[in-house]
PAKE-945837 format. One line per 5 residues: number of its first residue (from 1); for each residue x, z negated, y negated of N, C-alpha, C. Coordinates in nm, 4 decimals, m for minus. Atoms other than C-alpha are relative to their C-alpha. Layout:
BEGIN
NUM = X Z Y X Z Y X Z Y; ... .
***
This chain:
BEGIN
1 = m0.0779 m0.0149 0.1618 m2.2802 m1.3980 2.7943 m0.1304 0.0428 m0.0738; 0.0779 m0.0123 0.1204 m2.5087 m1.3542 2.5155 0.0661 0.1053 m0.0821; m0.0565 m0.0879 0.0901 m2.4374 m1.0809 2.2990 m0.0460 m0.0271 m0.1227; 0.0248 0.0392 0.1329 m2.4284 m1.1088 1.9264 m0.1430 0.0943 m0.0378; 0.1489 m0.0533 0.0231 m2.7744 m1.0380 1.7729 0.0242 0.1357 m0.1065 .
6 = m0.0401 m0.1390 0.0828 m2.7812 m0.6697 1.5719 m0.0344 m0.0453 m0.1214; 0.0033 m0.0111 0.1216 m2.7511 m0.6348 1.1986 m0.1108 m0.0209 m0.0370; 0.1478 m0.0388 0.0400 m3.0433 m0.7254 1.0151 m0.0105 0.1270 m0.0759; 0.0528 m0.1311 0.0488 m3.2445 m0.4573 0.8918 m0.1299 m0.0155 m0.1331; 0.0853 0.0584 0.0853 m3.4833 m0.6677 0.6803 0.0280 m0.1141 m0.0528 .
11 = 0.0028 0.1097 0.0376 m3.4960 m0.9653 0.4822 0.1038 m0.0205 m0.0965; m0.0653 0.0362 0.0832 m3.2596 m1.1424 0.2312 0.1156 0.0860 m0.0017; m0.1652 m0.0708 m0.0041 m2.9218 m1.0272 0.3507 m0.0108 0.1640 0.0260; m0.0060 m0.1530 m0.0016 m3.0281 m0.6835 0.4167 m0.0181 0.0596 m0.1519; 0.0376 m0.0088 0.1248 m3.1734 m0.6573 0.0664 0.1291 m0.0092 m0.0911 .
16 = m0.1552 m0.0183 0.0902 m2.8437 m0.7667 m0.0896 0.0812 0.0506 0.0294; m0.0920 m0.1377 m0.0543 m2.6313 m0.5405 0.1229 m0.0450 0.1154 m0.0688; 0.0421 m0.1244 0.0759 m2.8476 m0.2685 m0.0126 0.0083 0.0088 m0.1358; m0.0316 0.0129 0.1899 m2.8135 m0.3793 m0.3819 0.1273 0.0173 0.0328; m0.1528 m0.0678 m0.0157 m2.4295 m0.3778 m0.3143 0.0131 0.1236 0.0072 .
21 = m0.0408 m0.1345 m0.0186 m2.4201 m0.0553 m0.1688 m0.0739 0.0913 m0.1119; 0.0511 m0.0593 0.0690 m2.6435 0.0775 m0.4480 0.0891 m0.0349 m0.1316; m0.0545 0.0051 0.1093 m2.4357 m0.0490 m0.7232 0.1555 0.0556 0.0405; m0.1622 m0.0713 m0.0195 m2.1016 0.0731 m0.5327 0.0070 0.1426 m0.0235; m0.0023 m0.1512 0.0313 m2.2544 0.4320 m0.5415 0.0137 0.0458 m0.1411 .
26 = 0.0264 m0.0778 0.1451 m2.3696 0.4357 m0.9081 0.1326 m0.0367 m0.0504; m0.0714 0.0140 0.0711 m2.0256 0.3026 m0.9987 0.1071 0.1167 0.0647; m0.0551 m0.1017 m0.0267 m1.8562 0.5656 m0.8179 m0.0264 0.0964 m0.0433; 0.0847 m0.1579 0.0738 m2.0923 0.8501 m0.9426 0.0175 m0.0183 m0.1591; m0.0487 m0.0217 0.1250 m1.9967 0.6985 m1.2789 0.1381 0.0689 m0.0355 .
31 = m0.0920 m0.0347 0.0026 m1.6626 0.7987 m1.2258 0.0234 0.1692 0.0015; 0.0184 m0.1866 0.0170 m1.7671 1.1764 m1.2031 m0.0776 0.0545 m0.0968; 0.0944 m0.0318 0.1208 m2.0213 1.1646 m1.4756 0.0400 m0.0451 m0.1242; m0.0626 0.0469 0.1375 m1.8252 1.0257 m1.7522 m0.0494 m0.1648 m0.0345; 0.0819 0.1126 0.0403 m2.0532 0.6801 m1.7471 0.1039 m0.1385 m0.0202 .
36 = m0.0952 0.1494 0.0464 m1.7801 0.4431 m1.8977 m0.0699 m0.1011 0.0169; 0.0618 0.0947 m0.0007 m1.9839 0.1754 m1.9432 m0.0717 m0.0292 0.1189; 0.0416 0.0458 m0.1250 m2.1235 0.1379 m1.5709 0.1225 m0.0523 0.0409; m0.1125 0.0083 m0.0901 m1.7604 0.1539 m1.4427 0.0571 m0.1140 m0.0750; m0.0449 0.1083 0.0990 m1.6448 m0.0965 m1.7507 m0.0564 m0.1384 0.0809 .
41 = 0.0865 0.0849 m0.0502 m1.9448 m0.3438 m1.6227 0.0495 m0.0416 0.1314; m0.0172 0.0594 m0.0870 m1.8507 m0.3366 m1.2809 0.1331 m0.0568 0.0601; m0.1264 0.0677 m0.0287 m1.5315 m0.4640 m1.3147 m0.0010 m0.1511 0.0092; 0.0274 0.1179 m0.0149 m1.6518 m0.7995 m1.3461 m0.1607 m0.0237 0.1091; 0.1032 m0.0122 m0.1282 m1.9422 m0.7233 m1.0232 0.0306 m0.1186 0.0862 .
46 = m0.0043 0.1230 m0.1051 m1.9921 m1.0281 m0.7926 0.0750 0.0442 0.1342; m0.0578 m0.0685 m0.1281 m1.8824 m0.8003 m0.5031 0.1217 0.0416 m0.0007; m0.1293 m0.0222 m0.0069 m1.5382 m0.7323 m0.4214 0.0172 0.1755 0.0195; 0.0233 m0.1191 m0.0430 m1.6105 m0.3791 m0.2887 m0.0245 0.0873 m0.1048; 0.0275 m0.0539 0.1144 m1.7880 m0.2847 m0.6367 0.0960 m0.0050 m0.0869 .
51 = m0.0996 m0.0125 0.1026 m1.5036 m0.4098 m0.8538 0.1152 0.0918 0.0543; m0.1145 m0.0707 m0.0292 m1.2366 m0.2392 m0.6448 m0.0293 0.1795 0.0144; 0.0473 m0.1131 0.0213 m1.4427 0.0814 m0.6627 m0.0151 0.0349 m0.1538; m0.0002 m0.0079 0.1591 m1.4687 0.0189 m1.0662 0.1503 0.0459 m0.0238; m0.1040 m0.0272 0.0297 m1.1151 0.0635 m1.0500 0.0789 0.1518 m0.0056 .
56 = m0.0267 m0.1535 m0.0137 m1.1068 0.4265 m0.8991 m0.1032 0.0497 m0.1088; 0.1434 m0.0597 0.0899 m1.4227 0.5071 m1.1284 0.0920 0.0011 m0.1360; m0.0814 0.0114 0.1562 m1.1907 0.4164 m1.4597 0.1157 0.1000 0.0253; m0.1424 m0.0677 0.0036 m0.8873 0.5913 m1.3409 m0.0525 0.1641 m0.0293; 0.0317 m0.1359 0.0345 m1.0782 0.9070 m1.3000 m0.0806 0.0055 m0.1239 .
61 = 0.0188 m0.0366 0.1152 m1.2175 0.8639 m1.6244 0.1056 m0.0252 m0.1047; m0.0995 m0.0015 0.0547 m0.8831 0.8174 m1.7431 m0.0009 m0.1269 m0.0909; 0.0241 0.1425 0.0838 m0.9758 0.4552 m1.9014 0.0691 m0.1165 0.0584; m0.0513 0.0800 m0.1190 m0.7974 0.2772 m1.6235 0.1302 m0.0728 m0.1125; m0.0986 0.0731 0.0540 m0.5762 0.0183 m1.8498 0.1001 m0.0660 0.0369 .
66 = m0.1107 0.1086 m0.0989 m0.2587 m0.1913 m1.7603 m0.0896 m0.1598 m0.0027; 0.0396 0.1053 m0.0206 m0.4728 m0.5158 m1.8493 m0.0988 m0.0099 0.1058; 0.0724 m0.0023 m0.1565 m0.7331 m0.3937 m1.5940 0.0316 m0.0226 0.1147; m0.0444 m0.0326 m0.1165 m0.4950 m0.3274 m1.3470 0.0944 m0.1836 0.0197; m0.0625 0.1402 m0.0082 m0.3419 m0.6890 m1.4176 m0.0831 m0.1024 0.0343 .
71 = 0.0851 0.0617 m0.0730 m0.6502 m0.8481 m1.3603 m0.0381 0.0285 0.1258; 0.0489 m0.0604 m0.1311 m0.7443 m0.6700 m1.0431 0.1304 m0.0398 0.0830; m0.0958 0.0131 m0.1346 m0.3712 m0.7166 m0.8828 m0.0235 m0.1811 m0.0082; 0.0403 0.1302 0.0174 m0.4841 m1.1053 m0.9601 m0.1509 m0.0595 0.0829; 0.1321 0.0379 m0.0789 m0.8094 m1.0949 m0.7963 0.0072 m0.0770 0.1191 .
76 = 0.0143 0.0705 m0.1461 m0.9365 m1.3522 m0.5366 m0.0279 0.0970 0.1119; m0.0008 m0.0703 m0.1042 m1.0097 m1.0930 m0.3286 0.0738 0.1139 0.0478; m0.1058 m0.0838 m0.0393 m0.7696 m0.9006 m0.1161 m0.0506 0.1535 0.0017; 0.0734 m0.1098 0.0375 m1.0030 m0.5796 m0.1444 0.0227 0.0516 m0.1148; m0.0454 m0.0390 0.1450 m0.9561 m0.5556 m0.4994 0.1626 0.0084 m0.0172 .
81 = m0.1393 0.0029 0.0121 m0.5903 m0.6394 m0.5123 0.0852 0.1297 0.0927; m0.0589 m0.1118 m0.0560 m0.5323 m0.3850 m0.2447 m0.0095 0.1498 m0.0804; 0.0376 m0.1408 0.0316 m0.7054 m0.0991 m0.4288 0.0767 m0.0167 m0.1165; m0.1143 m0.0126 0.1425 m0.4976 m0.1965 m0.7571 0.1298 0.0202 0.0190; m0.1368 m0.0276 m0.0151 m0.2001 m0.1573 m0.5946 0.0267 0.1362 0.0355 .
86 = 0.0205 m0.1839 m0.0143 m0.2957 0.2113 m0.4597 m0.0424 0.0408 m0.1743; 0.0041 m0.0610 0.0670 m0.3888 0.2679 m0.7916 0.1140 m0.0115 m0.0969; m0.1333 m0.0046 0.0187 m0.0562 0.1381 m0.9349 0.1021 0.1284 0.0180; m0.0744 m0.0822 m0.0724 0.1128 0.3719 m0.7065 m0.0594 0.1420 m0.0063; 0.0737 m0.1532 0.0442 m0.1283 0.6661 m0.8073 0.0109 0.0632 m0.1288 .
91 = 0.0135 m0.0289 0.1311 m0.0988 0.6651 m1.1683 0.0801 m0.1060 m0.0482; m0.0669 0.0890 0.0225 0.1700 0.4625 m1.2663 m0.0247 m0.0706 m0.1479; 0.0153 0.0406 0.1422 0.0974 0.2389 m1.5881 0.0831 m0.0413 m0.0779; m0.0792 0.0421 0.0678 0.4184 0.1690 m1.6787 0.0634 m0.1631 0.0387; m0.0740 0.1467 m0.0592 0.6654 m0.1853 m1.6591 m0.0833 m0.0872 m0.0446 .
96 = 0.0660 0.1074 m0.0362 0.4109 m0.3808 m1.7538 m0.0601 m0.0784 0.0763; 0.0936 0.0370 m0.1113 0.1954 m0.3843 m1.4521 0.1516 m0.0115 0.1272; m0.1093 m0.0021 m0.1158 0.4344 m0.4946 m1.1551 m0.0606 m0.0271 0.1219; 0.0161 0.0255 m0.1206 0.4196 m0.4935 m0.7924 0.0417 m0.1181 0.0803; m0.1151 0.1479 m0.0833 0.6394 m0.7762 m0.7114 m0.0594 m0.0733 0.0576 .
101 = 0.0595 0.1167 m0.0309 0.4346 m1.0210 m0.7007 m0.0955 0.0355 0.1374; 0.0803 m0.0336 m0.1134 0.1912 m0.8516 m0.4362 0.0796 m0.0162 0.1336; m0.1094 m0.0103 m0.1575 0.5108 m0.8532 m0.1657 m0.0096 m0.1263 0.0569; 0.0196 0.1816 m0.0693 0.4423 m1.2697 m0.1311 m0.1412 0.0138 0.0342; 0.1561 0.0292 0.0079 0.0596 m1.1974 m0.1130 m0.0257 m0.0442 0.1477 .
106 = 0.0494 0.0755 m0.1492 m0.1127 m1.4215 0.1742 m0.0635 0.1105 0.0946; 0.0617 m0.1162 m0.0832 m0.2870 m1.0804 0.2823 0.0805 0.1222 0.0342; m0.1114 m0.0849 m0.0275 m0.0457 m0.8526 0.4769 m0.0464 0.1267 0.0046; 0.0192 m0.1298 0.0498 m0.2473 m0.5601 0.4200 0.0132 0.0306 m0.1285; m0.0629 m0.0205 0.1432 m0.1956 m0.6051 0.0418 0.1261 m0.0073 m0.0220 .
111 = m0.1473 m0.0027 0.0063 0.1782 m0.6512 0.0997 0.0436 0.1358 0.0563; m0.0223 m0.0869 m0.0429 0.1680 m0.3527 0.3013 m0.0402 0.1312 m0.0995; 0.0386 m0.0916 0.1127 0.0048 m0.1290 0.0221 0.0817 m0.0043 m0.1145; m0.0984 0.0186 0.0764 0.2213 m0.2960 m0.2350 0.1281 0.0425 m0.0007; m0.1295 m0.0302 m0.0726 0.5288 m0.2270 m0.0338 m0.0063 0.1385 0.0066 .
116 = m0.0166 m0.1481 0.0163 0.4549 0.1271 m0.0304 m0.0150 0.0533 m0.1264; m0.0219 m0.0146 0.1597 0.3714 0.1436 m0.4037 0.1304 m0.0015 m0.0452; m0.1107 0.0239 0.0874 0.6751 0.0188 m0.5077 0.1019 0.1162 0.0750; m0.0404 m0.1234 m0.0261 0.8137 0.3585 m0.3476 m0.0241 0.1067 m0.0680; 0.0199 m0.1448 0.0716 0.6072 0.5779 m0.5108 0.0461 m0.0350 m0.1855 .
121 = m0.0325 0.0078 0.1222 0.7088 0.4304 m0.8503 0.1516 0.0702 m0.0474; m0.1150 m0.0362 0.0510 0.9690 0.6134 m1.0910 0.0333 m0.0231 m0.1342; m0.0952 0.0316 m0.1050 1.1905 0.4689 m1.1844 m0.0503 m0.1074 0.0862; 0.0479 0.1272 m0.0540 1.1630 0.1693 m0.9532 m0.0143 m0.0903 m0.0750; 0.0301 0.1045 0.0638 1.0693 m0.1659 m1.0593 0.1645 m0.0630 0.0061 .
126 = m0.1560 0.0778 0.0060 1.4095 m0.3850 m1.1358 m0.0660 m0.1164 0.1407; 0.0191 0.1365 m0.0860 1.4340 m0.6484 m0.8273 m0.0699 0.0720 0.1217; 0.0857 m0.0906 m0.1077 1.1924 m0.3662 m0.6127 0.1068 m0.0158 0.1676; m0.1072 m0.0130 m0.1135 1.5064 m0.3106 m0.3688 0.0051 m0.1107 0.0759; m0.0329 0.1062 m0.0502 1.5695 m0.6657 m0.2878 m0.1080 m0.0531 0.0450 .
131 = 0.1101 0.0365 m0.0465 1.2373 m0.7692 m0.2468 m0.0689 0.0888 0.1172; 0.0424 m0.0877 m0.1091 1.1488 m0.4863 m0.0068 0.0982 m0.0368 0.1271; m0.0969 0.0529 m0.1015 1.4864 m0.5812 0.1816 m0.0495 m0.0909 0.1045; 0.0595 0.1355 m0.0483 1.3260 m0.9116 0.2448 m0.1081 0.0245 0.0887; 0.1687 m0.0384 m0.0746 0.9960 m0.7476 0.3910 0.0545 0.0341 0.1445 .
136 = m0.0636 m0.0759 m0.1457 1.2172 m0.5770 0.6660 m0.0161 m0.0792 0.1307; 0.0100 0.0885 m0.1051 1.1997 m0.9077 0.8682 m0.1340 m0.0394 0.0045; 0.1347 0.0416 m0.0112 0.8249 m0.9360 0.8080 m0.0613 m0.0295 0.1362; 0.0570 m0.0182 m0.1748 0.6023 m1.0713 1.1398 m0.0972 0.1289 m0.0016; 0.1181 m0.1303 m0.0202 0.3551 m0.7612 1.0491 0.0828 0.1334 0.0037 .
141 = m0.0549 m0.1366 m0.0129 0.5041 m0.4319 1.1667 m0.0515 0.1309 m0.1027; 0.0550 m0.1031 0.0849 0.2932 m0.2242 0.9524 0.0814 m0.0436 m0.1634; m0.0497 0.0549 0.1129 0.4386 m0.4138 0.6590 0.1587 0.0485 m0.0398; m0.1366 0.0003 m0.0080 0.7727 m0.3761 0.7627 0.0482 0.1635 0.0241; 0.0081 m0.1499 m0.0070 0.6989 m0.0017 0.8230 0.0198 0.0739 m0.1228 .
146 = 0.0300 m0.0228 0.1651 0.6032 0.0429 0.4480 0.1128 m0.0416 m0.0768; m0.0862 0.0247 0.0753 0.8870 m0.1402 0.3389 0.1216 0.0518 0.0122; m0.1001 m0.0602 m0.0339 1.1468 0.0449 0.4949 m0.0209 0.1650 m0.0477; 0.0422 m0.1091 0.0637 0.9657 0.3719 0.3723 0.0192 m0.0197 m0.1267; m0.0153 m0.0181 0.1854 0.9573 0.2769 m0.0019 0.1577 m0.0128 0.0306 .
151 = m0.1499 0.0189 0.0160 1.3559 0.1853 0.0600 0.0448 0.1517 0.0216; m0.0320 m0.1426 m0.0003 1.4162 0.5513 0.1658 0.0010 0.0710 m0.1168; 0.0420 m0.0603 0.1028 1.2174 0.6831 m0.0846 0.0533 m0.0270 m0.1376; m0.0874 0.0337 0.1224 1.4030 0.4719 m0.3635 0.1560 0.0703 0.0293; m0.0870 m0.0315 m0.0412 1.7121 0.5619 m0.1946 0.1450 m0.0601 m0.0456 .
156 = m0.0964 0.0573 0.0381 1.9252 0.3126 m0.3312 0.1120 m0.0851 0.1053; m0.0774 0.0727 m0.0852 2.2395 0.1830 m0.1415 m0.0129 m0.1150 0.0771; 0.0181 0.1415 m0.0418 2.1254 m0.1492 m0.1445 m0.0662 m0.0414 0.1087; 0.0999 0.0333 m0.1101 1.8586 m0.1125 0.0817 0.0517 0.0749 0.1009; m0.0159 m0.0604 m0.1251 2.0536 0.0865 0.3243 0.0293 m0.0961 0.1445 .
161 = m0.0387 0.1285 m0.1068 2.1652 m0.2366 0.5685 m0.1516 m0.0393 0.0680; 0.1280 0.0461 m0.0333 1.7956 m0.3064 0.5843 m0.0890 0.1254 0.0828; 0.0429 m0.0974 m0.0762 1.6976 0.0338 0.6992 0.0682 0.0158 0.1253; m0.0950 0.0102 m0.1489 1.9966 0.0442 0.9347 m0.0590 m0.0967 0.1263; 0.0555 0.1366 m0.0876 1.8402 m0.2905 1.0888 m0.1525 0.0517 0.0536 .
166 = 0.1066 m0.0542 m0.0696 1.5248 m0.1396 1.1326 0.0023 0.1187 0.0775; m0.0083 m0.1389 m0.1390 1.6305 0.1729 1.3525 0.0060 m0.0760 0.1214; 0.0171 0.0651 m0.1550 1.6166 m0.1137 1.6223 m0.1233 m0.0899 0.0109; 0.0856 0.0599 m0.0273 1.3014 m0.2357 1.5560 m0.1242 0.0672 0.1085; 0.1210 m0.0770 m0.0846 0.9487 m0.1207 1.7555 0.0171 0.1346 m0.0468 .
171 = m0.0238 m0.1526 0.0011 0.8854 0.2357 1.8008 m0.0295 0.0516 m0.1420; 0.0746 m0.0281 0.0967 0.6563 0.2733 1.4953 0.1035 0.0045 m0.1163; m0.1380 0.0247 0.1286 0.9424 0.1169 1.2617 0.1176 0.0508 0.0058; m0.0773 m0.1009 m0.0294 1.2144 0.2955 1.4159 m0.0285 0.1303 m0.0491; 0.0343 m0.1297 0.0322 1.0467 0.6274 1.3478 m0.0068 0.0226 m0.1776 .
176 = m0.0325 m0.0268 0.1336 1.0263 0.5604 0.9758 0.1245 m0.0554 m0.0442; m0.1314 0.0537 0.0809 1.3579 0.4016 0.9289 0.0798 0.1087 0.0319; m0.0661 m0.1118 m0.0115 1.5033 0.7149 1.0793 m0.0326 0.0931 m0.1287; 0.0341 m0.0878 0.1098 1.3205 0.9486 0.8042 0.0694 m0.0569 m0.0886; m0.0447 0.0996 0.0891 1.4277 0.6523 0.5535 0.1592 0.0255 m0.0310 .
181 = m0.1630 m0.0585 0.0268 1.8140 0.7705 0.6190 0.0078 0.1067 m0.0665; m0.0404 m0.1314 0.0630 1.7764 1.1045 0.4885 0.0547 m0.0297 m0.1401; m0.0978 m0.0317 0.1116 1.8956 1.0427 0.1488 0.1515 m0.0917 0.0024; m0.0910 0.0441 m0.0064 2.1854 0.8518 0.2568 0.1364 0.0604 0.1187; m0.0715 m0.0593 m0.0930 2.5033 0.9296 0.4366 0.1297 m0.0757 0.0308 .
186 = m0.1188 0.1181 m0.0337 2.8417 0.7624 0.5755 0.0205 0.0114 0.1615; m0.0249 m0.0048 m0.1025 2.9557 0.6803 0.9186 m0.1133 m0.0967 0.0854; 0.1486 0.1160 m0.0571 2.6812 0.3988 0.9813 m0.0960 0.0854 0.0145; 0.1266 m0.0937 0.0081 2.4088 0.6368 0.8908 0.0404 0.1151 0.1115; m0.0342 m0.0509 m0.0963 2.5731 0.8741 1.1250 m0.0286 m0.0238 0.1542 .
191 = 0.0013 0.0573 m0.0881 2.5978 0.6653 1.3951 m0.1412 m0.0575 0.0425; 0.1107 0.0402 m0.0101 2.2332 0.5314 1.3726 m0.1052 0.1169 0.0493; 0.0835 m0.1665 m0.0142 2.1017 0.9093 1.3801 0.0507 0.0511 0.1208; m0.0311 m0.0478 m0.1421 2.3141 1.0095 1.6854 m0.0325 m0.1070 0.1121; 0.0950 0.1070 m0.1445 2.1750 0.6875 1.9067 m0.1473 0.0318 m0.0529 .
196 = 0.1666 m0.0297 m0.0028 1.8168 0.7823 1.7748 m0.0299 0.1350 0.0872; m0.0189 m0.1091 m0.0679 1.8838 1.1132 1.9277 m0.0540 m0.0358 0.1629; 0.0245 0.0670 m0.1366 1.8744 0.9122 2.2712 m0.1382 m0.0761 0.0292; 0.1153 0.0983 0.0305 1.5587 0.6868 2.1537 m0.0951 0.0386 0.1385; 0.0908 m0.0117 m0.1278 1.3115 0.6333 2.4522 m0.1535 0.0536 m0.1096 .
201 = 0.1053 m0.0364 0.0505 1.0586 0.7412 2.1886 0.0080 0.1647 m0.0412; m0.0315 m0.1399 0.0248 1.0201 1.1290 2.1495 0.0182 0.0196 m0.1597; 0.0102 m0.0177 0.1620 0.8976 1.1109 1.7666 0.1196 m0.0501 m0.0780; m0.1291 0.0545 0.0997 1.2182 0.8765 1.6579 0.1280 0.1080 0.0598; m0.0968 m0.0965 m0.0232 1.4434 1.1365 1.8537 m0.0313 0.1182 m0.0667 .
206 = 0.0219 m0.1355 0.1119 1.2738 1.4526 1.6697 0.0447 m0.0332 m0.1152; m0.0435 m0.0556 0.1222 1.3504 1.3042 1.3595 0.1079 m0.0261 m0.0357; m0.1691 0.0278 0.0291 1.7009 1.1997 1.4165 0.0684 0.1626 0.0177; m0.0009 m0.1594 m0.0100 1.7264 1.5702 1.5378 0.0046 0.0779 m0.1202; 0.0304 m0.0656 0.1234 1.5832 1.7089 1.2278 0.0810 m0.0434 m0.1040 .
211 = m0.0925 0.0163 0.1072 1.8186 1.5230 1.0012 0.1384 0.0225 0.0262; m0.1267 m0.0201 m0.0681 2.1161 1.5745 1.2139 0.0339 0.1829 m0.0117; 0.0040 m0.1488 m0.0290 2.0329 1.9695 1.2339 0.0293 0.0621 m0.1383 .
***
């Protein structure tokens, strides 16, 4: 079996990679030095990593606008869309910027971050609970976990059935679902927690015992 060739350390590809790394470093530094012009220019950089870094730099400078986020949320690269969702969650830009569209993104890593971000917004977006509930059946376990966590963070009773269903998912999702039951009460919640105290996963058991104590 032949092994893959090592990454190039010289030539056009290496030079291009170095140029991208230098631009990205310059943009990150701009966020710390007040260089707004560099950060703004990087929004249209051909490299998605640089564009994503520009969002963080602009937020640090206090000049990341809803318009910037709307463009980034529709970026062709999942790297940028994911970073945009993180920025929305970190510093809510208001109701003009929605994360709900990313809950149907073709990239599951984008959906995961957007689902998590939905639980960070106060107040939650209208329609967020219904959209997150649908994600509890997603093929990707990380997406399901993020959706369950956000349903718990929002605490809307409409999301409770999905959380209860998730207490029967794989261990990582079950753990998150048990924690997400914290804002809720009632016989169904009590029954789910009691069942979780005998779960084969010790972290699920511990989470349930903590809530029942």
